[in-house]
mmCIF entry with sequence, helices, sheets and N, C-alpha, C, O atoms, coordinates in Angstrom:
data_MODEL
# 
_entry.id   MODEL 
# 
_entity.id                         1 
_entity.type                       polymer 
_entity.pdbx_number_of_molecules   1 
# 
_entity_poly.entity_id                      1 
_entity_poly.type                           'polypeptide(L)' 
_entity_poly.nstd_linkage                   no 
_entity_poly.nstd_monomer                   no 
_entity_poly.pdbx_seq_one_letter_code       MGIVGRIRRLRRIRHSVQMPDKTLTRLIWPTGD 
_entity_poly.pdbx_seq_one_letter_code_can   MGIVGRIRRLRRIRHSVQMPDKTLTRLIWPTGD 
_entity_poly.pdbx_strand_id                 A 
# 
loop_
_entity_poly_seq.entity_id 
_entity_poly_seq.num 
_entity_poly_seq.mon_id 
_entity_poly_seq.hetero 
1 1  MET n 
1 2  GLY n 
1 3  ILE n 
1 4  VAL n 
1 5  GLY n 
1 6  ARG n 
1 7  ILE n 
1 8  ARG n 
1 9  ARG n 
1 10 LEU n 
1 11 ARG n 
1 12 ARG n 
1 13 ILE n 
1 14 ARG n 
1 15 HIS n 
1 16 SER n 
1 17 VAL n 
1 18 GLN n 
1 19 MET n 
1 20 PRO n 
1 21 ASP n 
1 22 LYS n 
1 23 THR n 
1 24 LEU n 
1 25 THR n 
1 26 ARG n 
1 27 LEU n 
1 28 ILE n 
1 29 TRP n 
1 30 PRO n 
1 31 THR n 
1 32 GLY n 
1 33 ASP n 
# 
_struct_asym.id          A 
_struct_asym.entity_id   1 
# 
loop_
_struct_conf.conf_type_id 
_struct_conf.id 
_struct_conf.pdbx_PDB_helix_id 
_struct_conf.beg_label_comp_id 
_struct_conf.beg_label_asym_id 
_struct_conf.beg_label_seq_id 
_struct_conf.pdbx_beg_PDB_ins_code 
_struct_conf.end_label_comp_id 
_struct_conf.end_label_asym_id 
_struct_conf.end_label_seq_id 
_struct_conf.pdbx_end_PDB_ins_code 
_struct_conf.beg_auth_comp_id 
_struct_conf.beg_auth_asym_id 
_struct_conf.beg_auth_seq_id 
_struct_conf.end_auth_comp_id 
_struct_conf.end_auth_asym_id 
_struct_conf.end_auth_seq_id 
_struct_conf.pdbx_PDB_helix_class 
_struct_conf.details 
_struct_conf.pdbx_PDB_helix_length 
HELX_P HELX_P1 AA1 GLY A 2  ? VAL A 17 ? GLY A 2  VAL A 17 1 ? 16 
HELX_P HELX_P2 AA2 ASP A 21 ? ILE A 28 ? ASP A 21 ILE A 28 1 ? 8  
# 
_struct_conf_type.id          HELX_P 
_struct_conf_type.criteria    ? 
_struct_conf_type.reference   ? 
# 
loop_
_atom_site.group_PDB 
_atom_site.id 
_atom_site.type_symbol 
_atom_site.label_atom_id 
_atom_site.label_alt_id 
_atom_site.label_comp_id 
_atom_site.label_asym_id 
_atom_site.label_entity_id 
_atom_site.label_seq_id 
_atom_site.pdbx_PDB_ins_code 
_atom_site.Cartn_x 
_atom_site.Cartn_y 
_atom_site.Cartn_z 
_atom_site.occupancy 
_atom_site.B_iso_or_equiv 
_atom_site.pdbx_formal_charge 
_atom_site.auth_seq_id 
_atom_site.auth_comp_id 
_atom_site.auth_asym_id 
_atom_site.auth_atom_id 
_atom_site.pdbx_PDB_model_num 
ATOM 1   N N  . MET A 1 1  ? 0.782  -1.143 0.020   1.00 0.00 ? 1  MET A N  1 
ATOM 2   C CA . MET A 1 1  ? -0.047 -0.019 -0.089  1.00 0.00 ? 1  MET A CA 1 
ATOM 3   C C  . MET A 1 1  ? 0.871  1.239  0.110   1.00 0.00 ? 1  MET A C  1 
ATOM 4   O O  . MET A 1 1  ? 0.536  2.261  -0.489  1.00 0.00 ? 1  MET A O  1 
ATOM 5   N N  . GLY A 1 2  ? 1.953  1.262  0.864   1.00 0.00 ? 2  GLY A N  1 
ATOM 6   C CA . GLY A 1 2  ? 2.832  2.449  0.844   1.00 0.00 ? 2  GLY A CA 1 
ATOM 7   C C  . GLY A 1 2  ? 3.444  2.683  -0.541  1.00 0.00 ? 2  GLY A C  1 
ATOM 8   O O  . GLY A 1 2  ? 3.450  3.800  -1.059  1.00 0.00 ? 2  GLY A O  1 
ATOM 9   N N  . ILE A 1 3  ? 3.951  1.611  -1.114  1.00 0.00 ? 3  ILE A N  1 
ATOM 10  C CA . ILE A 1 3  ? 4.616  1.865  -2.555  1.00 0.00 ? 3  ILE A CA 1 
ATOM 11  C C  . ILE A 1 3  ? 3.510  2.395  -3.459  1.00 0.00 ? 3  ILE A C  1 
ATOM 12  O O  . ILE A 1 3  ? 3.770  3.337  -4.208  1.00 0.00 ? 3  ILE A O  1 
ATOM 13  N N  . VAL A 1 4  ? 2.294  1.854  -3.439  1.00 0.00 ? 4  VAL A N  1 
ATOM 14  C CA . VAL A 1 4  ? 1.249  2.239  -4.381  1.00 0.00 ? 4  VAL A CA 1 
ATOM 15  C C  . VAL A 1 4  ? 0.998  3.727  -4.053  1.00 0.00 ? 4  VAL A C  1 
ATOM 16  O O  . VAL A 1 4  ? 0.808  4.555  -4.943  1.00 0.00 ? 4  VAL A O  1 
ATOM 17  N N  . GLY A 1 5  ? 1.006  4.015  -2.809  1.00 0.00 ? 5  GLY A N  1 
ATOM 18  C CA . GLY A 1 5  ? 0.680  5.507  -2.516  1.00 0.00 ? 5  GLY A CA 1 
ATOM 19  C C  . GLY A 1 5  ? 1.765  6.332  -3.045  1.00 0.00 ? 5  GLY A C  1 
ATOM 20  O O  . GLY A 1 5  ? 1.462  7.423  -3.528  1.00 0.00 ? 5  GLY A O  1 
ATOM 21  N N  . ARG A 1 6  ? 2.959  5.970  -3.020  1.00 0.00 ? 6  ARG A N  1 
ATOM 22  C CA . ARG A 1 6  ? 4.066  6.840  -3.480  1.00 0.00 ? 6  ARG A CA 1 
ATOM 23  C C  . ARG A 1 6  ? 3.814  6.939  -4.942  1.00 0.00 ? 6  ARG A C  1 
ATOM 24  O O  . ARG A 1 6  ? 3.753  8.064  -5.440  1.00 0.00 ? 6  ARG A O  1 
ATOM 25  N N  . ILE A 1 7  ? 3.650  5.799  -5.742  1.00 0.00 ? 7  ILE A N  1 
ATOM 26  C CA . ILE A 1 7  ? 3.419  5.881  -7.190  1.00 0.00 ? 7  ILE A CA 1 
ATOM 27  C C  . ILE A 1 7  ? 2.314  6.779  -7.551  1.00 0.00 ? 7  ILE A C  1 
ATOM 28  O O  . ILE A 1 7  ? 2.386  7.538  -8.517  1.00 0.00 ? 7  ILE A O  1 
ATOM 29  N N  . ARG A 1 8  ? 1.201  6.689  -6.709  1.00 0.00 ? 8  ARG A N  1 
ATOM 30  C CA . ARG A 1 8  ? 0.050  7.699  -7.079  1.00 0.00 ? 8  ARG A CA 1 
ATOM 31  C C  . ARG A 1 8  ? 0.437  9.059  -6.928  1.00 0.00 ? 8  ARG A C  1 
ATOM 32  O O  . ARG A 1 8  ? 0.102  9.900  -7.762  1.00 0.00 ? 8  ARG A O  1 
ATOM 33  N N  . ARG A 1 9  ? 1.155  9.351  -5.871  1.00 0.00 ? 9  ARG A N  1 
ATOM 34  C CA . ARG A 1 9  ? 1.652  10.754 -5.568  1.00 0.00 ? 9  ARG A CA 1 
ATOM 35  C C  . ARG A 1 9  ? 2.543  11.194 -6.542  1.00 0.00 ? 9  ARG A C  1 
ATOM 36  O O  . ARG A 1 9  ? 2.421  12.349 -6.949  1.00 0.00 ? 9  ARG A O  1 
ATOM 37  N N  . LEU A 1 10 ? 3.534  10.380 -7.045  1.00 0.00 ? 10 LEU A N  1 
ATOM 38  C CA . LEU A 1 10 ? 4.456  10.740 -8.080  1.00 0.00 ? 10 LEU A CA 1 
ATOM 39  C C  . LEU A 1 10 ? 3.607  10.965 -9.452  1.00 0.00 ? 10 LEU A C  1 
ATOM 40  O O  . LEU A 1 10 ? 3.916  11.859 -10.240 1.00 0.00 ? 10 LEU A O  1 
ATOM 41  N N  . ARG A 1 11 ? 2.617  10.166 -9.653  1.00 0.00 ? 11 ARG A N  1 
ATOM 42  C CA . ARG A 1 11 ? 1.844  10.378 -10.933 1.00 0.00 ? 11 ARG A CA 1 
ATOM 43  C C  . ARG A 1 11 ? 1.231  11.731 -10.915 1.00 0.00 ? 11 ARG A C  1 
ATOM 44  O O  . ARG A 1 11 ? 1.302  12.494 -11.879 1.00 0.00 ? 11 ARG A O  1 
ATOM 45  N N  . ARG A 1 12 ? 0.578  12.039 -9.713  1.00 0.00 ? 12 ARG A N  1 
ATOM 46  C CA . ARG A 1 12 ? -0.104 13.232 -9.499  1.00 0.00 ? 12 ARG A CA 1 
ATOM 47  C C  . ARG A 1 12 ? 0.873  14.484 -9.767  1.00 0.00 ? 12 ARG A C  1 
ATOM 48  O O  . ARG A 1 12 ? 0.514  15.438 -10.458 1.00 0.00 ? 12 ARG A O  1 
ATOM 49  N N  . ILE A 1 13 ? 2.027  14.405 -9.214  1.00 0.00 ? 13 ILE A N  1 
ATOM 50  C CA . ILE A 1 13 ? 3.057  15.447 -9.455  1.00 0.00 ? 13 ILE A CA 1 
ATOM 51  C C  . ILE A 1 13 ? 3.539  15.607 -10.775 1.00 0.00 ? 13 ILE A C  1 
ATOM 52  O O  . ILE A 1 13 ? 3.824  16.693 -11.280 1.00 0.00 ? 13 ILE A O  1 
ATOM 53  N N  . ARG A 1 14 ? 3.638  14.313 -11.417 1.00 0.00 ? 14 ARG A N  1 
ATOM 54  C CA . ARG A 1 14 ? 4.118  14.288 -12.814 1.00 0.00 ? 14 ARG A CA 1 
ATOM 55  C C  . ARG A 1 14 ? 3.090  14.996 -13.696 1.00 0.00 ? 14 ARG A C  1 
ATOM 56  O O  . ARG A 1 14 ? 3.439  15.762 -14.595 1.00 0.00 ? 14 ARG A O  1 
ATOM 57  N N  . HIS A 1 15 ? 1.763  14.710 -13.405 1.00 0.00 ? 15 HIS A N  1 
ATOM 58  C CA . HIS A 1 15 ? 0.661  15.356 -14.129 1.00 0.00 ? 15 HIS A CA 1 
ATOM 59  C C  . HIS A 1 15 ? 0.730  16.790 -14.010 1.00 0.00 ? 15 HIS A C  1 
ATOM 60  O O  . HIS A 1 15 ? 0.596  17.537 -14.979 1.00 0.00 ? 15 HIS A O  1 
ATOM 61  N N  . SER A 1 16 ? 0.942  17.188 -12.817 1.00 0.00 ? 16 SER A N  1 
ATOM 62  C CA . SER A 1 16 ? 0.862  18.591 -12.383 1.00 0.00 ? 16 SER A CA 1 
ATOM 63  C C  . SER A 1 16 ? 1.987  19.490 -13.143 1.00 0.00 ? 16 SER A C  1 
ATOM 64  O O  . SER A 1 16 ? 1.764  20.618 -13.582 1.00 0.00 ? 16 SER A O  1 
ATOM 65  N N  . VAL A 1 17 ? 3.212  18.818 -13.226 1.00 0.00 ? 17 VAL A N  1 
ATOM 66  C CA . VAL A 1 17 ? 4.161  19.562 -13.750 1.00 0.00 ? 17 VAL A CA 1 
ATOM 67  C C  . VAL A 1 17 ? 4.467  19.071 -15.236 1.00 0.00 ? 17 VAL A C  1 
ATOM 68  O O  . VAL A 1 17 ? 5.321  19.642 -15.913 1.00 0.00 ? 17 VAL A O  1 
ATOM 69  N N  . GLN A 1 18 ? 3.746  18.005 -15.704 1.00 0.00 ? 18 GLN A N  1 
ATOM 70  C CA . GLN A 1 18 ? 3.779  17.493 -16.987 1.00 0.00 ? 18 GLN A CA 1 
ATOM 71  C C  . GLN A 1 18 ? 5.296  17.083 -17.365 1.00 0.00 ? 18 GLN A C  1 
ATOM 72  O O  . GLN A 1 18 ? 5.876  17.483 -18.374 1.00 0.00 ? 18 GLN A O  1 
ATOM 73  N N  . MET A 1 19 ? 5.841  16.221 -16.396 1.00 0.00 ? 19 MET A N  1 
ATOM 74  C CA . MET A 1 19 ? 7.268  15.794 -16.729 1.00 0.00 ? 19 MET A CA 1 
ATOM 75  C C  . MET A 1 19 ? 7.139  14.364 -17.302 1.00 0.00 ? 19 MET A C  1 
ATOM 76  O O  . MET A 1 19 ? 6.325  13.553 -16.861 1.00 0.00 ? 19 MET A O  1 
ATOM 77  N N  . PRO A 1 20 ? 8.063  14.090 -18.392 1.00 0.00 ? 20 PRO A N  1 
ATOM 78  C CA . PRO A 1 20 ? 8.147  12.859 -19.014 1.00 0.00 ? 20 PRO A CA 1 
ATOM 79  C C  . PRO A 1 20 ? 8.408  11.769 -18.028 1.00 0.00 ? 20 PRO A C  1 
ATOM 80  O O  . PRO A 1 20 ? 9.072  12.002 -17.018 1.00 0.00 ? 20 PRO A O  1 
ATOM 81  N N  . ASP A 1 21 ? 7.913  10.589 -18.278 1.00 0.00 ? 21 ASP A N  1 
ATOM 82  C CA . ASP A 1 21 ? 8.213  9.411  -17.417 1.00 0.00 ? 21 ASP A CA 1 
ATOM 83  C C  . ASP A 1 21 ? 9.677  9.232  -17.236 1.00 0.00 ? 21 ASP A C  1 
ATOM 84  O O  . ASP A 1 21 ? 10.126 8.985  -16.116 1.00 0.00 ? 21 ASP A O  1 
ATOM 85  N N  . LYS A 1 22 ? 10.477 9.348  -18.321 1.00 0.00 ? 22 LYS A N  1 
ATOM 86  C CA . LYS A 1 22 ? 11.868 9.067  -18.267 1.00 0.00 ? 22 LYS A CA 1 
ATOM 87  C C  . LYS A 1 22 ? 12.595 9.985  -17.412 1.00 0.00 ? 22 LYS A C  1 
ATOM 88  O O  . LYS A 1 22 ? 13.485 9.582  -16.663 1.00 0.00 ? 22 LYS A O  1 
ATOM 89  N N  . THR A 1 23 ? 12.235 11.263 -17.498 1.00 0.00 ? 23 THR A N  1 
ATOM 90  C CA . THR A 1 23 ? 12.835 12.288 -16.538 1.00 0.00 ? 23 THR A CA 1 
ATOM 91  C C  . THR A 1 23 ? 12.479 12.009 -15.156 1.00 0.00 ? 23 THR A C  1 
ATOM 92  O O  . THR A 1 23 ? 13.368 12.024 -14.305 1.00 0.00 ? 23 THR A O  1 
ATOM 93  N N  . LEU A 1 24 ? 11.287 11.759 -14.846 1.00 0.00 ? 24 LEU A N  1 
ATOM 94  C CA . LEU A 1 24 ? 10.790 11.411 -13.488 1.00 0.00 ? 24 LEU A CA 1 
ATOM 95  C C  . LEU A 1 24 ? 11.551 10.141 -12.906 1.00 0.00 ? 24 LEU A C  1 
ATOM 96  O O  . LEU A 1 24 ? 12.032 10.106 -11.773 1.00 0.00 ? 24 LEU A O  1 
ATOM 97  N N  . THR A 1 25 ? 11.590 9.222  -13.720 1.00 0.00 ? 25 THR A N  1 
ATOM 98  C CA . THR A 1 25 ? 12.256 7.985  -13.267 1.00 0.00 ? 25 THR A CA 1 
ATOM 99  C C  . THR A 1 25 ? 13.669 8.186  -12.915 1.00 0.00 ? 25 THR A C  1 
ATOM 100 O O  . THR A 1 25 ? 14.203 7.687  -11.924 1.00 0.00 ? 25 THR A O  1 
ATOM 101 N N  . ARG A 1 26 ? 14.318 9.034  -13.882 1.00 0.00 ? 26 ARG A N  1 
ATOM 102 C CA . ARG A 1 26 ? 15.797 9.410  -13.644 1.00 0.00 ? 26 ARG A CA 1 
ATOM 103 C C  . ARG A 1 26 ? 15.913 10.069 -12.228 1.00 0.00 ? 26 ARG A C  1 
ATOM 104 O O  . ARG A 1 26 ? 16.842 9.750  -11.486 1.00 0.00 ? 26 ARG A O  1 
ATOM 105 N N  . LEU A 1 27 ? 15.040 10.919 -11.880 1.00 0.00 ? 27 LEU A N  1 
ATOM 106 C CA . LEU A 1 27 ? 15.058 11.704 -10.688 1.00 0.00 ? 27 LEU A CA 1 
ATOM 107 C C  . LEU A 1 27 ? 15.066 10.801 -9.508  1.00 0.00 ? 27 LEU A C  1 
ATOM 108 O O  . LEU A 1 27 ? 15.844 10.961 -8.568  1.00 0.00 ? 27 LEU A O  1 
ATOM 109 N N  . ILE A 1 28 ? 14.102 9.758  -9.581  1.00 0.00 ? 28 ILE A N  1 
ATOM 110 C CA . ILE A 1 28 ? 13.919 8.857  -8.515  1.00 0.00 ? 28 ILE A CA 1 
ATOM 111 C C  . ILE A 1 28 ? 15.082 7.765  -8.505  1.00 0.00 ? 28 ILE A C  1 
ATOM 112 O O  . ILE A 1 28 ? 15.716 7.507  -7.481  1.00 0.00 ? 28 ILE A O  1 
ATOM 113 N N  . TRP A 1 29 ? 15.292 7.190  -9.649  1.00 0.00 ? 29 TRP A N  1 
ATOM 114 C CA . TRP A 1 29 ? 16.265 5.945  -9.780  1.00 0.00 ? 29 TRP A CA 1 
ATOM 115 C C  . TRP A 1 29 ? 17.309 6.505  -10.789 1.00 0.00 ? 29 TRP A C  1 
ATOM 116 O O  . TRP A 1 29 ? 17.140 6.332  -11.996 1.00 0.00 ? 29 TRP A O  1 
ATOM 117 N N  . PRO A 1 30 ? 18.317 7.131  -10.335 1.00 0.00 ? 30 PRO A N  1 
ATOM 118 C CA . PRO A 1 30 ? 19.342 7.584  -11.293 1.00 0.00 ? 30 PRO A CA 1 
ATOM 119 C C  . PRO A 1 30 ? 20.100 6.379  -11.924 1.00 0.00 ? 30 PRO A C  1 
ATOM 120 O O  . PRO A 1 30 ? 20.681 5.554  -11.218 1.00 0.00 ? 30 PRO A O  1 
ATOM 121 N N  . THR A 1 31 ? 20.072 6.314  -13.222 1.00 0.00 ? 31 THR A N  1 
ATOM 122 C CA . THR A 1 31 ? 20.641 5.259  -13.860 1.00 0.00 ? 31 THR A CA 1 
ATOM 123 C C  . THR A 1 31 ? 22.167 5.615  -14.213 1.00 0.00 ? 31 THR A C  1 
ATOM 124 O O  . THR A 1 31 ? 22.883 4.763  -14.740 1.00 0.00 ? 31 THR A O  1 
ATOM 125 N N  . GLY A 1 32 ? 22.592 6.766  -13.938 1.00 0.00 ? 32 GLY A N  1 
ATOM 126 C CA . GLY A 1 32 ? 24.054 7.178  -14.140 1.00 0.00 ? 32 GLY A CA 1 
ATOM 127 C C  . GLY A 1 32 ? 24.260 7.226  -15.731 1.00 0.00 ? 32 GLY A C  1 
ATOM 128 O O  . GLY A 1 32 ? 25.386 7.012  -16.180 1.00 0.00 ? 32 GLY A O  1 
ATOM 129 N N  . ASP A 1 33 ? 23.279 7.479  -16.511 1.00 0.00 ? 33 ASP A N  1 
ATOM 130 C CA . ASP A 1 33 ? 23.244 7.588  -17.889 1.00 0.00 ? 33 ASP A CA 1 
ATOM 131 C C  . ASP A 1 33 ? 24.046 8.875  -18.296 1.00 0.00 ? 33 ASP A C  1 
ATOM 132 O O  . ASP A 1 33 ? 24.156 9.185  -19.482 1.00 0.00 ? 33 ASP A O  1 
# 
């Protein structure tokens, strides 16, 4: 439930700022690309 809640919050933030999935994912899980 905690993880799902985080994902939902991240989705809300992403929609509010209209950030690409890749950018958001990089911010959370840096791939060192």
